[in-house]
N, CA, C, O and the ligand as a Tripos MOL2 file, in Angstrom:
@<TRIPOS>MOLECULE
protein
  317   315    80     0     0
PROTEIN
NO_CHARGES

@<TRIPOS>ATOM
      1 N         171.8170  117.8720  113.4200 N.3       1 MET1
      2 CA        170.9080  117.3180  112.3610 C.3       1 MET1
      3 C         169.4080  117.6290  112.6890 C.2       1 MET1
      4 O         169.0560  117.9800  113.8160 O.2       1 MET1
      5 N         168.6390  117.4950  111.7500 N.am      2 LYS2
      6 CA        167.2030  117.9590  111.8920 C.3       2 LYS2
      7 C         166.5260  116.8460  112.5980 C.2       2 LYS2
      8 O         166.8900  115.6740  112.5070 O.2       2 LYS2
      9 N         165.4250  117.3040  113.3770 N.am      3 CYS3
     10 CA        164.4840  116.2570  114.1390 C.3       3 CYS3
     11 C         163.7090  115.6150  112.9130 C.2       3 CYS3
     12 O         163.2310  116.2870  111.9980 O.2       3 CYS3
     13 N         163.6420  114.2400  113.0040 N.am      4 VAL4
     14 CA        163.0340  113.3970  112.1660 C.3       4 VAL4
     15 C         161.5400  113.7580  112.0140 C.2       4 VAL4
     16 O         160.8710  113.5760  110.9970 O.2       4 VAL4
     17 N         161.1120  114.3070  113.1960 N.am      5 ASN5
     18 CA        159.6430  114.5060  113.3110 C.3       5 ASN5
     19 C         159.1990  115.9040  112.7790 C.2       5 ASN5
     20 O         158.4810  115.9660  111.7810 O.2       5 ASN5
     21 N         159.5540  116.8590  113.3350 N.am      6 CYS6
     22 CA        159.2520  118.3680  113.0510 C.3       6 CYS6
     23 C         160.1750  118.9400  112.0820 C.2       6 CYS6
     24 O         159.8770  119.9540  111.4520 O.2       6 CYS6
     25 N         161.3360  118.3040  111.9280 N.am      7 LEU7
     26 CA        162.3890  118.8970  110.9850 C.3       7 LEU7
     27 C         162.9420  120.2990  111.5270 C.2       7 LEU7
     28 O         163.4480  121.1270  110.7700 O.2       7 LEU7
     29 N         162.8110  120.4750  112.8000 N.am      8 GLY8
     30 CA        163.4890  121.6290  113.3760 C.3       8 GLY8
     31 C         164.9380  121.2060  113.8170 C.2       8 GLY8
     32 O         165.3450  120.0490  113.7030 O.2       8 GLY8
     33 N         165.6170  122.1500  114.2860 N.am      9 GLU9
     34 CA        167.0450  121.9190  114.7270 C.3       9 GLU9
     35 C         166.9720  121.0880  115.9210 C.2       9 GLU9
     36 O         166.2360  121.4300  116.8470 O.2       9 GLU9
     37 N         167.7390  119.9210  115.9870 N.am     10 ALA10
     38 CA        167.5330  119.1240  117.2410 C.3      10 ALA10
     39 C         168.9710  118.4230  117.4420 C.2      10 ALA10
     40 O         169.8030  118.3180  116.5410 O.2      10 ALA10
     41 N         169.1160  118.0060  118.6350 N.am     11 ARG11
     42 CA        170.4390  117.3640  118.9090 C.3      11 ARG11
     43 C         170.1050  115.8600  118.7170 C.2      11 ARG11
     44 O         169.1480  115.3200  119.2720 O.2      11 ARG11
     45 N         170.9830  115.2220  117.8760 N.am     12 THR12
     46 CA        170.8390  113.8730  117.5730 C.3      12 THR12
     47 C         172.0700  113.1120  118.1090 C.2      12 THR12
     48 O         173.1840  113.6350  118.1160 O.2      12 THR12
     49 N         171.8440  111.9050  118.5420 N.am     13 ILE13
     50 CA        172.8930  111.0200  119.0860 C.3      13 ILE13
     51 C         172.9240  109.7720  118.0980 C.2      13 ILE13
     52 O         172.0090  108.9490  118.1160 O.2      13 ILE13
     53 N         173.9130  109.6710  117.3140 N.am     14 ASP14
     54 CA        173.9070  108.8770  116.2300 C.3      14 ASP14
     55 C         174.3380  107.4190  116.6510 C.2      14 ASP14
     56 O         174.4260  106.5420  115.7920 O.2      14 ASP14
     57 N         174.5850  107.1890  117.8730 N.am     15 ALA15
     58 CA        175.5300  106.0530  118.2940 C.3      15 ALA15
     59 C         174.8890  104.6930  118.1740 C.2      15 ALA15
     60 O         175.5930  103.6870  118.0850 O.2      15 ALA15
     61 N         173.5270  104.6330  118.1710 N.am     16 GLN16
     62 CA        172.9990  103.3540  118.2440 C.3      16 GLN16
     63 C         172.9100  102.7810  116.8410 C.2      16 GLN16
     64 O         172.5920  103.4260  115.8420 O.2      16 GLN16
     65 N         173.2440  101.4300  116.8850 N.am     17 MET17
     66 CA        173.3320  100.6780  115.6220 C.3      17 MET17
     67 C         171.8030  100.3860  115.1350 C.2      17 MET17
     68 O         171.6110  100.2220  113.9300 O.2      17 MET17
     69 N         170.8730  100.3270  115.9160 N.am     18 ASN18
     70 CA        169.5410  100.0520  115.4800 C.3      18 ASN18
     71 C         168.7130  101.3130  115.3810 C.2      18 ASN18
     72 O         167.4890  101.2410  115.4920 O.2      18 ASN18
     73 N         169.3020  102.4190  115.1840 N.am     19 GLY19
     74 CA        168.4170  103.6730  115.1680 C.3      19 GLY19
     75 C         169.1540  104.8380  115.5750 C.2      19 GLY19
     76 O         170.3830  104.9040  115.6040 O.2      19 GLY19
     77 N         168.3190  105.7930  115.9020 N.am     20 ILE20
     78 CA        169.0990  107.2390  116.2640 C.3      20 ILE20
     79 C         168.1590  107.6760  117.5000 C.2      20 ILE20
     80 O         166.9750  107.3590  117.6130 O.2      20 ILE20
     81 N         168.8710  108.4310  118.3700 N.am     21 ASP21
     82 CA        168.2120  109.1050  119.4510 C.3      21 ASP21
     83 C         168.2150  110.6960  119.0640 C.2      21 ASP21
     84 O         169.1910  111.2990  118.6180 O.2      21 ASP21
     85 N         167.0680  111.1880  119.2950 N.am     22 ILE22
     86 CA        166.8380  112.6420  118.9760 C.3      22 ILE22
     87 C         166.3770  113.3480  120.2730 C.2      22 ILE22
     88 O         165.5200  112.8940  121.0320 O.2      22 ILE22
     89 N         167.0150  114.4600  120.4300 N.am     23 ASN23
     90 CA        166.6350  115.4070  121.5740 C.3      23 ASN23
     91 C         166.1690  116.6870  120.9600 C.2      23 ASN23
     92 O         166.9730  117.5790  120.6910 O.2      23 ASN23
     93 N         164.9580  116.7910  120.7440 N.am     24 CYS24
     94 CA        164.3840  118.0210  120.1290 C.3      24 CYS24
     95 C         163.5370  118.8900  121.1150 C.2      24 CYS24
     96 O         162.6970  118.4560  121.9030 O.2      24 CYS24
     97 N         163.9330  120.2920  120.9190 N.am     25 PRO25
     98 CA        163.1970  121.1820  121.7070 C.3      25 PRO25
     99 C         161.6580  121.0700  121.6680 C.2      25 PRO25
    100 O         160.9450  121.2600  122.6530 O.2      25 PRO25
    101 N         161.2440  120.7650  120.5200 N.am     26 ASN26
    102 CA        159.7650  120.7710  120.2240 C.3      26 ASN26
    103 C         159.1410  119.3450  120.5840 C.2      26 ASN26
    104 O         158.0120  119.2520  121.0650 O.2      26 ASN26
    105 N         159.9090  118.3010  120.3340 N.am     27 CYS27
    106 CA        159.1110  117.0150  120.3200 C.3      27 CYS27
    107 C         159.6980  116.1170  121.7050 C.2      27 CYS27
    108 O         159.0420  115.1580  122.1110 O.2      27 CYS27
    109 N         160.8300  116.4760  122.2940 N.am     28 GLY28
    110 CA        161.2560  115.8870  123.4560 C.3      28 GLY28
    111 C         162.4400  114.8790  123.0910 C.2      28 GLY28
    112 O         163.1000  115.0040  122.0590 O.2      28 GLY28
    113 N         162.6270  113.9700  123.9360 N.am     29 HIS29
    114 CA        163.7390  112.9960  123.6660 C.3      29 HIS29
    115 C         163.0420  111.5940  123.3420 C.2      29 HIS29
    116 O         162.2910  111.0060  124.1200 O.2      29 HIS29
    117 N         163.3740  111.1960  122.1940 N.am     30 PHE30
    118 CA        162.8830  109.9450  121.7330 C.3      30 PHE30
    119 C         163.8220  109.3380  120.7190 C.2      30 PHE30
    120 O         164.8190  109.9380  120.3170 O.2      30 PHE30
    121 N         163.4680  108.0990  120.3060 N.am     31 SER31
    122 CA        164.4000  107.2990  119.4240 C.3      31 SER31
    123 C         163.4970  106.8450  118.2660 C.2      31 SER31
    124 O         162.2930  106.6000  118.3470 O.2      31 SER31
    125 N         164.2630  106.7750  117.1930 N.am     32 VAL32
    126 CA        163.7370  106.3490  115.8720 C.3      32 VAL32
    127 C         164.4150  105.1580  115.3750 C.2      32 VAL32
    128 O         165.6460  105.1780  115.3820 O.2      32 VAL32
    129 N         163.7630  104.0480  114.9140 N.am     33 SER33
    130 CA        164.4130  102.8390  114.5820 C.3      33 SER33
    131 C         165.0410  102.9920  113.2830 C.2      33 SER33
    132 O         164.7160  103.9070  112.5260 O.2      33 SER33
    133 N         166.0020  102.0620  112.9700 N.am     34 ALA34
    134 CA        166.7550  102.0790  111.6490 C.3      34 ALA34
    135 C         165.7280  101.8900  110.5490 C.2      34 ALA34
    136 O         165.8800  102.5170  109.5010 O.2      34 ALA34
    137 N         164.5430  100.9540  110.7270 N.am     35 SER35
    138 CA        163.7860  100.5850  109.8000 C.3      35 SER35
    139 C         162.9540  101.8390  109.4140 C.2      35 SER35
    140 O         162.6080  101.9710  108.2400 O.2      35 SER35
    141 N         162.6500  102.6750  110.2570 N.am     36 VAL36
    142 CA        161.8230  103.9230  110.0520 C.3      36 VAL36
    143 C         162.6870  104.8830  109.0870 C.2      36 VAL36
    144 O         162.2750  105.4020  108.0500 O.2      36 VAL36
    145 N         163.9040  105.0030  109.6180 N.am     37 LEU37
    146 CA        164.8670  105.7030  108.8950 C.3      37 LEU37
    147 C         165.0780  105.3130  107.3860 C.2      37 LEU37
    148 O         165.2160  106.0910  106.4430 O.2      37 LEU37
    149 N         165.0720  104.0260  107.3660 N.am     38 ARG38
    150 CA        165.1120  103.3590  105.8940 C.3      38 ARG38
    151 C         163.9700  103.8100  104.9420 C.2      38 ARG38
    152 O         164.1480  104.1420  103.7700 O.2      38 ARG38
    153 N         162.6670  103.7780  105.6470 N.am     39 GLN39
    154 CA        161.5000  103.9540  104.9680 C.3      39 GLN39
    155 C         161.2740  105.4550  104.7790 C.2      39 GLN39
    156 O         160.3390  105.8400  104.0770 O.2      39 GLN39
    157 N         162.0890  106.3010  105.3740 N.am     40 ARG40
    158 CA        161.7950  107.8390  105.4120 C.3      40 ARG40
    159 C         162.0800  108.4100  104.1010 C.2      40 ARG40
    160 O         161.2690  109.2610  103.7330 O.2      40 ARG40
    161 N         162.9780  108.1590  103.3640 N.am     41 PRO41
    162 CA        163.3430  109.1350  102.1040 C.3      41 PRO41
    163 C         162.0030  109.1590  101.3150 C.2      41 PRO41
    164 O         161.3810  108.1560  100.9660 O.2      41 PRO41
    165 N         161.6290  110.5330  101.0700 N.am     42 GLY42
    166 CA        160.5620  110.8500  100.3910 C.3      42 GLY42
    167 C         159.2620  110.9300  101.0270 C.2      42 GLY42
    168 O         158.2350  111.2860  100.4490 O.2      42 GLY42
    169 N         159.3620  110.5420  102.3870 N.am     43 ARG43
    170 CA        158.1490  110.6880  103.2010 C.3      43 ARG43
    171 C         158.4450  111.4800  104.4810 C.2      43 ARG43
    172 O         159.5970  111.6400  104.8820 O.2      43 ARG43
    173 N         157.3790  111.9640  105.1000 N.am     44 SER44
    174 CA        157.5750  112.5180  106.3230 C.3      44 SER44
    175 C         156.6460  112.0750  107.4750 C.2      44 SER44
    176 O         155.6010  111.4710  107.2330 O.2      44 SER44
    177 N         157.0000  112.3530  108.6110 N.am     45 LEU45
    178 CA        156.1660  111.7780  109.6890 C.3      45 LEU45
    179 C         154.9530  112.8810  109.8360 C.2      45 LEU45
    180 O         155.0650  114.0040  109.3440 O.2      45 LEU45
    181 N         153.9020  112.5000  110.4850 N.am     46 ASP46
    182 CA        152.7940  113.4220  110.8260 C.3      46 ASP46
    183 C         153.3940  114.0000  112.0910 C.2      46 ASP46
    184 O         153.4950  113.2780  113.0830 O.2      46 ASP46
    185 N         153.7940  115.2510  112.1120 N.am     47 ALA47
    186 CA        154.4370  115.8010  113.1250 C.3      47 ALA47
    187 C         153.5490  115.9730  114.5380 C.2      47 ALA47
    188 O         153.9510  115.7010  115.6690 O.2      47 ALA47
    189 N         152.3210  116.4620  114.1910 N.am     48 GLU48
    190 CA        151.3670  116.4670  115.4080 C.3      48 GLU48
    191 C         150.9970  115.2340  116.0340 C.2      48 GLU48
    192 O         151.0770  115.0910  117.2540 O.2      48 GLU48
    193 N         150.5570  114.2500  115.1850 N.am     49 LYS49
    194 CA        150.1670  112.9490  115.6160 C.3      49 LYS49
    195 C         151.2350  112.2160  116.3930 C.2      49 LYS49
    196 O         151.0190  111.5920  117.4310 O.2      49 LYS49
    197 N         152.3910  112.3460  115.8060 N.am     50 THR50
    198 CA        153.5050  111.7900  116.4210 C.3      50 THR50
    199 C         153.9740  112.3990  117.7610 C.2      50 THR50
    200 O         154.3730  111.6560  118.6570 O.2      50 THR50
    201 N         153.9280  113.8150  117.9190 N.am     51 ARG51
    202 CA        154.0620  114.3240  119.1670 C.3      51 ARG51
    203 C         153.0180  113.9810  120.1990 C.2      51 ARG51
    204 O         153.3220  113.9840  121.3920 O.2      51 ARG51
    205 N         151.8560  113.7000  119.8090 N.am     52 VAL52
    206 CA        150.8110  113.1220  120.7620 C.3      52 VAL52
    207 C         151.1810  111.7540  121.2070 C.2      52 VAL52
    208 O         151.0960  111.3580  122.3690 O.2      52 VAL52
    209 N         151.6020  111.0590  120.1840 N.am     53 PHE53
    210 CA        151.9450  109.6070  120.3690 C.3      53 PHE53
    211 C         153.1770  109.4520  121.3340 C.2      53 PHE53
    212 O         153.3170  108.4800  122.0770 O.2      53 PHE53
    213 N         154.0520  110.5000  121.2520 N.am     54 LEU54
    214 CA        155.2030  110.5200  122.2690 C.3      54 LEU54
    215 C         154.8660  110.9810  123.6650 C.2      54 LEU54
    216 O         155.4560  110.6040  124.6770 O.2      54 LEU54
    217 N         153.8750  111.8210  123.6240 N.am     55 HIS55
    218 CA        153.3800  112.3440  125.0610 C.3      55 HIS55
    219 C         152.6490  111.1850  125.6040 C.2      55 HIS55
    220 O         152.7200  110.9990  126.8190 O.2      55 HIS55
    221 N         152.0110  110.4420  124.9310 N.am     56 ASN56
    222 CA        151.0670  109.2780  125.5150 C.3      56 ASN56
    223 C         152.1990  108.1980  125.9210 C.2      56 ASN56
    224 O         152.0850  107.6750  127.0290 O.2      56 ASN56
    225 N         153.1470  107.8780  125.2000 N.am     57 GLU57
    226 CA        154.2100  106.9400  125.5380 C.3      57 GLU57
    227 C         154.7300  107.2440  126.9790 C.2      57 GLU57
    228 O         154.7790  106.3570  127.8320 O.2      57 GLU57
    229 N         155.1160  108.5340  127.2180 N.am     58 LEU58
    230 CA        155.6670  108.8670  128.3440 C.3      58 LEU58
    231 C         154.5960  108.9710  129.4470 C.2      58 LEU58
    232 O         155.0160  108.8820  130.6000 O.2      58 LEU58
    233 N         153.3970  109.1290  129.2790 N.am     59 ASP59
    234 CA        152.3890  109.0400  130.2340 C.3      59 ASP59
    235 C         152.2240  107.6300  130.6320 C.2      59 ASP59
    236 O         152.1360  107.3120  131.8180 O.2      59 ASP59
    237 N         152.1810  106.7780  129.6650 N.am     60 ILE60
    238 CA        152.1210  105.2770  130.0320 C.3      60 ILE60
    239 C         153.4900  104.6710  130.7700 C.2      60 ILE60
    240 O         153.4030  103.7900  131.6260 O.2      60 ILE60
    241 N         154.5400  105.1400  130.4180 N.am     61 ASN61
    242 CA        155.7410  104.7460  130.7220 C.3      61 ASN61
    243 C         156.7990  105.7220  131.0860 C.2      61 ASN61
    244 O         157.8000  105.9120  130.3960 O.2      61 ASN61
    245 N         156.5200  106.3640  132.2550 N.am     62 PRO62
    246 CA        157.4990  107.4290  132.5240 C.3      62 PRO62
    247 C         158.8910  107.0750  132.6900 C.2      62 PRO62
    248 O         159.1320  106.0460  133.3210 O.2      62 PRO62
    249 N         159.9240  107.8160  132.1870 N.am     63 GLY63
    250 CA        161.2130  107.4810  132.4110 C.3      63 GLY63
    251 C         161.7710  106.6840  131.3780 C.2      63 GLY63
    252 O         162.9710  106.4180  131.3050 O.2      63 GLY63
    253 N         160.8570  106.2830  130.5370 N.am     64 HIS64
    254 CA        161.2880  105.2540  129.3330 C.3      64 HIS64
    255 C         161.3920  105.9890  128.0680 C.2      64 HIS64
    256 O         160.4490  106.7070  127.7330 O.2      64 HIS64
    257 N         162.4390  105.8900  127.3270 N.am     65 LEU65
    258 CA        162.5210  106.5580  125.8450 C.3      65 LEU65
    259 C         161.7020  106.0040  124.9440 C.2      65 LEU65
    260 O         161.8440  104.8430  124.5600 O.2      65 LEU65
    261 N         160.7080  106.8500  124.5050 N.am     66 PRO66
    262 CA        159.7460  106.4020  123.4580 C.3      66 PRO66
    263 C         160.5420  105.9010  122.1780 C.2      66 PRO66
    264 O         161.6080  106.4550  121.9110 O.2      66 PRO66
    265 N         160.1120  104.9770  121.4580 N.am     67 VAL67
    266 CA        160.6720  104.4910  120.3230 C.3      67 VAL67
    267 C         159.6930  104.6270  119.2760 C.2      67 VAL67
    268 O         158.5720  104.1520  119.4580 O.2      67 VAL67
    269 N         160.0070  105.2730  118.1010 N.am     68 ILE68
    270 CA        159.2460  105.2250  116.9500 C.3      68 ILE68
    271 C         159.8330  104.1870  115.9640 C.2      68 ILE68
    272 O         160.9480  104.2830  115.4500 O.2      68 ILE68
    273 N         158.8990  103.1240  115.7490 N.am     69 ASN69
    274 CA        159.5900  101.9110  114.9890 C.3      69 ASN69
    275 C         158.4740  101.7650  113.7890 C.2      69 ASN69
    276 O         157.5470  102.5600  113.6360 O.2      69 ASN69
    277 N         158.6870  100.7730  113.0780 N.am     70 SER70
    278 CA        157.9360  100.4390  111.8060 C.3      70 SER70
    279 C         156.4200  100.1370  112.1700 C.2      70 SER70
    280 O         155.5140  100.3710  111.3700 O.2      70 SER70
    281 N         156.2030   99.5930  113.4560 N.am     71 GLU71
    282 CA        155.0910   99.1910  113.9640 C.3      71 GLU71
    283 C         154.0950  100.4310  114.3200 C.2      71 GLU71
    284 O         152.8820  100.3210  114.1370 O.2      71 GLU71
    285 N         154.6560  101.5580  114.8140 N.am     72 ASN72
    286 CA        153.9570  102.4720  115.4920 C.3      72 ASN72
    287 C         153.9960  103.9060  114.7340 C.2      72 ASN72
    288 O         153.3200  104.8820  115.0600 O.2      72 ASN72
    289 N         154.9140  103.8460  113.6660 N.am     73 VAL73
    290 CA        155.0750  105.1700  113.0780 C.3      73 VAL73
    291 C         153.9900  105.8000  112.4570 C.2      73 VAL73
    292 O         153.2710  105.0880  111.7560 O.2      73 VAL73
    293 N         153.7040  107.0790  112.5790 N.am     74 ILE74
    294 CA        152.7930  107.7240  111.7770 C.3      74 ILE74
    295 C         153.2080  108.5750  110.6360 C.2      74 ILE74
    296 O         153.7940  109.6460  110.7900 O.2      74 ILE74
    297 N         152.8820  108.0600  109.4690 N.am     75 TRP75
    298 CA        153.3290  108.8510  108.3170 C.3      75 TRP75
    299 C         152.3570  110.0510  107.9760 C.2      75 TRP75
    300 O         151.1440  109.9960  108.1800 O.2      75 TRP75
    301 N         152.9660  111.0650  107.4730 N.am     76 ALA76
    302 CA        151.9350  112.1980  107.0920 C.3      76 ALA76
    303 C         151.2390  111.6880  105.7720 C.2      76 ALA76
    304 O         151.8680  111.0320  104.9420 O.2      76 ALA76
    305 N         150.0220  111.9910  105.6310 N.am     77 PRO77
    306 CA        149.2220  111.6920  104.4100 C.3      77 PRO77
    307 C         149.9020  112.2900  103.1810 C.2      77 PRO77
    308 O         150.3090  113.4520  103.1750 O.2      77 PRO77
    309 N         150.0140  111.4530  102.1280 N.am     78 THR78
    310 CA        150.6230  111.8650  100.9760 C.3      78 THR78
    311 C         149.5480  112.1450   99.8940 C.2      78 THR78
    312 O         148.3860  111.7650  100.0430 O.2      78 THR78
    313 N         149.9560  112.7950   98.8430 N.am     79 GLY79
    314 CA        148.9570  113.1890   97.8860 C.3      79 GLY79
    315 C         147.9900  114.2770   98.2710 C.2      79 GLY79
    316 O         147.1220  114.6400   97.4780 O.2      79 GLY79
    317 ZN        161.1330  117.7030  116.7270 Zn       80 ZN80
@<TRIPOS>BOND
     1     1     2 1
     2     2     3 1
     3     3     4 2
     4     3     5 am
     5     5     6 1
     6     6     7 1
     7     7     8 2
     8     7     9 am
     9     9    10 1
    10    10    11 1
    11    11    12 2
    12    11    13 am
    13    13    14 1
    14    14    15 1
    15    15    16 2
    16    15    17 am
    17    17    18 1
    18    18    19 1
    19    19    20 2
    20    19    21 am
    21    21    22 1
    22    22    23 1
    23    23    24 2
    24    23    25 am
    25    25    26 1
    26    26    27 1
    27    27    28 2
    28    27    29 am
    29    29    30 1
    30    30    31 1
    31    31    32 2
    32    31    33 am
    33    33    34 1
    34    34    35 1
    35    35    36 2
    36    35    37 am
    37    37    38 1
    38    38    39 1
    39    39    40 2
    40    39    41 am
    41    41    42 1
    42    42    43 1
    43    43    44 2
    44    43    45 am
    45    45    46 1
    46    46    47 1
    47    47    48 2
    48    47    49 am
    49    49    50 1
    50    50    51 1
    51    51    52 2
    52    51    53 am
    53    53    54 1
    54    54    55 1
    55    55    56 2
    56    55    57 am
    57    57    58 1
    58    58    59 1
    59    59    60 2
    60    59    61 am
    61    61    62 1
    62    62    63 1
    63    63    64 2
    64    63    65 am
    65    65    66 1
    66    66    67 1
    67    67    68 2
    68    67    69 am
    69    69    70 1
    70    70    71 1
    71    71    72 2
    72    71    73 am
    73    73    74 1
    74    74    75 1
    75    75    76 2
    76    75    77 am
    77    77    78 1
    78    78    79 1
    79    79    80 2
    80    79    81 am
    81    81    82 1
    82    82    83 1
    83    83    84 2
    84    83    85 am
    85    85    86 1
    86    86    87 1
    87    87    88 2
    88    87    89 am
    89    89    90 1
    90    90    91 1
    91    91    92 2
    92    91    93 am
    93    93    94 1
    94    94    95 1
    95    95    96 2
    96    95    97 am
    97    97    98 1
    98    98    99 1
    99    99   100 2
   100    99   101 am
   101   101   102 1
   102   102   103 1
   103   103   104 2
   104   103   105 am
   105   105   106 1
   106   106   107 1
   107   107   108 2
   108   107   109 am
   109   109   110 1
   110   110   111 1
   111   111   112 2
   112   111   113 am
   113   113   114 1
   114   114   115 1
   115   115   116 2
   116   115   117 am
   117   117   118 1
   118   118   119 1
   119   119   120 2
   120   119   121 am
   121   121   122 1
   122   122   123 1
   123   123   124 2
   124   123   125 am
   125   125   126 1
   126   126   127 1
   127   127   128 2
   128   127   129 am
   129   129   130 1
   130   130   131 1
   131   131   132 2
   132   131   133 am
   133   133   134 1
   134   134   135 1
   135   135   136 2
   136   135   137 am
   137   137   138 1
   138   138   139 1
   139   139   140 2
   140   139   141 am
   141   141   142 1
   142   142   143 1
   143   143   144 2
   144   143   145 am
   145   145   146 1
   146   146   147 1
   147   147   148 2
   148   147   149 am
   149   149   150 1
   150   150   151 1
   151   151   152 2
   152   151   153 am
   153   153   154 1
   154   154   155 1
   155   155   156 2
   156   155   157 am
   157   157   158 1
   158   158   159 1
   159   159   160 2
   160   159   161 am
   161   161   162 1
   162   162   163 1
   163   163   164 2
   164   163   165 am
   165   165   166 1
   166   166   167 1
   167   167   168 2
   168   167   169 am
   169   169   170 1
   170   170   171 1
   171   171   172 2
   172   171   173 am
   173   173   174 1
   174   174   175 1
   175   175   176 2
   176   175   177 am
   177   177   178 1
   178   178   179 1
   179   179   180 2
   180   179   181 am
   181   181   182 1
   182   182   183 1
   183   183   184 2
   184   183   185 am
   185   185   186 1
   186   186   187 1
   187   187   188 2
   188   187   189 am
   189   189   190 1
   190   190   191 1
   191   191   192 2
   192   191   193 am
   193   193   194 1
   194   194   195 1
   195   195   196 2
   196   195   197 am
   197   197   198 1
   198   198   199 1
   199   199   200 2
   200   199   201 am
   201   201   202 1
   202   202   203 1
   203   203   204 2
   204   203   205 am
   205   205   206 1
   206   206   207 1
   207   207   208 2
   208   207   209 am
   209   209   210 1
   210   210   211 1
   211   211   212 2
   212   211   213 am
   213   213   214 1
   214   214   215 1
   215   215   216 2
   216   215   217 am
   217   217   218 1
   218   218   219 1
   219   219   220 2
   220   219   221 am
   221   221   222 1
   222   222   223 1
   223   223   224 2
   224   223   225 am
   225   225   226 1
   226   226   227 1
   227   227   228 2
   228   227   229 am
   229   229   230 1
   230   230   231 1
   231   231   232 2
   232   231   233 am
   233   233   234 1
   234   234   235 1
   235   235   236 2
   236   235   237 am
   237   237   238 1
   238   238   239 1
   239   239   240 2
   240   239   241 am
   241   241   242 1
   242   242   243 1
   243   243   244 2
   244   243   245 am
   245   245   246 1
   246   246   247 1
   247   247   248 2
   248   247   249 am
   249   249   250 1
   250   250   251 1
   251   251   252 2
   252   251   253 am
   253   253   254 1
   254   254   255 1
   255   255   256 2
   256   255   257 am
   257   257   258 1
   258   258   259 1
   259   259   260 2
   260   259   261 am
   261   261   262 1
   262   262   263 1
   263   263   264 2
   264   263   265 am
   265   265   266 1
   266   266   267 1
   267   267   268 2
   268   267   269 am
   269   269   270 1
   270   270   271 1
   271   271   272 2
   272   271   273 am
   273   273   274 1
   274   274   275 1
   275   275   276 2
   276   275   277 am
   277   277   278 1
   278   278   279 1
   279   279   280 2
   280   279   281 am
   281   281   282 1
   282   282   283 1
   283   283   284 2
   284   283   285 am
   285   285   286 1
   286   286   287 1
   287   287   288 2
   288   287   289 am
   289   289   290 1
   290   290   291 1
   291   291   292 2
   292   291   293 am
   293   293   294 1
   294   294   295 1
   295   295   296 2
   296   295   297 am
   297   297   298 1
   298   298   299 1
   299   299   300 2
   300   299   301 am
   301   301   302 1
   302   302   303 1
   303   303   304 2
   304   303   305 am
   305   305   306 1
   306   306   307 1
   307   307   308 2
   308   307   309 am
   309   309   310 1
   310   310   311 1
   311   311   312 2
   312   311   313 am
   313   313   314 1
   314   314   315 1
   315   315   316 2
@<TRIPOS>SUBSTRUCTURE
     1 MET1         2 RESIDUE 1 A MET
     2 LYS2         6 RESIDUE 1 A LYS
     3 CYS3        10 RESIDUE 1 A CYS
     4 VAL4        14 RESIDUE 1 A VAL
     5 ASN5        18 RESIDUE 1 A ASN
     6 CYS6        22 RESIDUE 1 A CYS
     7 LEU7        26 RESIDUE 1 A LEU
     8 GLY8        30 RESIDUE 1 A GLY
     9 GLU9        34 RESIDUE 1 A GLU
    10 ALA10       38 RESIDUE 1 A ALA
    11 ARG11       42 RESIDUE 1 A ARG
    12 THR12       46 RESIDUE 1 A THR
    13 ILE13       50 RESIDUE 1 A ILE
    14 ASP14       54 RESIDUE 1 A ASP
    15 ALA15       58 RESIDUE 1 A ALA
    16 GLN16       62 RESIDUE 1 A GLN
    17 MET17       66 RESIDUE 1 A MET
    18 ASN18       70 RESIDUE 1 A ASN
    19 GLY19       74 RESIDUE 1 A GLY
    20 ILE20       78 RESIDUE 1 A ILE
    21 ASP21       82 RESIDUE 1 A ASP
    22 ILE22       86 RESIDUE 1 A ILE
    23 ASN23       90 RESIDUE 1 A ASN
    24 CYS24       94 RESIDUE 1 A CYS
    25 PRO25       98 RESIDUE 1 A PRO
    26 ASN26      102 RESIDUE 1 A ASN
    27 CYS27      106 RESIDUE 1 A CYS
    28 GLY28      110 RESIDUE 1 A GLY
    29 HIS29      114 RESIDUE 1 A HIS
    30 PHE30      118 RESIDUE 1 A PHE
    31 SER31      122 RESIDUE 1 A SER
    32 VAL32      126 RESIDUE 1 A VAL
    33 SER33      130 RESIDUE 1 A SER
    34 ALA34      134 RESIDUE 1 A ALA
    35 SER35      138 RESIDUE 1 A SER
    36 VAL36      142 RESIDUE 1 A VAL
    37 LEU37      146 RESIDUE 1 A LEU
    38 ARG38      150 RESIDUE 1 A ARG
    39 GLN39      154 RESIDUE 1 A GLN
    40 ARG40      158 RESIDUE 1 A ARG
    41 PRO41      162 RESIDUE 1 A PRO
    42 GLY42      166 RESIDUE 1 A GLY
    43 ARG43      170 RESIDUE 1 A ARG
    44 SER44      174 RESIDUE 1 A SER
    45 LEU45      178 RESIDUE 1 A LEU
    46 ASP46      182 RESIDUE 1 A ASP
    47 ALA47      186 RESIDUE 1 A ALA
    48 GLU48      190 RESIDUE 1 A GLU
    49 LYS49      194 RESIDUE 1 A LYS
    50 THR50      198 RESIDUE 1 A THR
    51 ARG51      202 RESIDUE 1 A ARG
    52 VAL52      206 RESIDUE 1 A VAL
    53 PHE53      210 RESIDUE 1 A PHE
    54 LEU54      214 RESIDUE 1 A LEU
    55 HIS55      218 RESIDUE 1 A HIS
    56 ASN56      222 RESIDUE 1 A ASN
    57 GLU57      226 RESIDUE 1 A GLU
    58 LEU58      230 RESIDUE 1 A LEU
    59 ASP59      234 RESIDUE 1 A ASP
    60 ILE60      238 RESIDUE 1 A ILE
    61 ASN61      242 RESIDUE 1 A ASN
    62 PRO62      246 RESIDUE 1 A PRO
    63 GLY63      250 RESIDUE 1 A GLY
    64 HIS64      254 RESIDUE 1 A HIS
    65 LEU65      258 RESIDUE 1 A LEU
    66 PRO66      262 RESIDUE 1 A PRO
    67 VAL67      266 RESIDUE 1 A VAL
    68 ILE68      270 RESIDUE 1 A ILE
    69 ASN69      274 RESIDUE 1 A ASN
    70 SER70      278 RESIDUE 1 A SER
    71 GLU71      282 RESIDUE 1 A GLU
    72 ASN72      286 RESIDUE 1 A ASN
    73 VAL73      290 RESIDUE 1 A VAL
    74 ILE74      294 RESIDUE 1 A ILE
    75 TRP75      298 RESIDUE 1 A TRP
    76 ALA76      302 RESIDUE 1 A ALA
    77 PRO77      306 RESIDUE 1 A PRO
    78 THR78      310 RESIDUE 1 A THR
    79 GLY79      314 RESIDUE 1 A GLY
    80 ZN80       317 GROUP 0 **** ****
């Protein structure tokens, strides 16, 4: 499957009921909540800002899997 963030080839682990785990060579290992996946059709994430967000999350909380959820998701500007 493709990475939700950068749309590159990534390894995804679909096993979670409440979202998806993505292991992307560009973005790292993170999780995306089911609510974001539901909101996503027709939209895309701001790949650069999301990558910065993921880096910051790992700085704050090393060893913790960053989760992109409906509270912190950064959508790319539309229009
Ligand atoms: Zn990616």
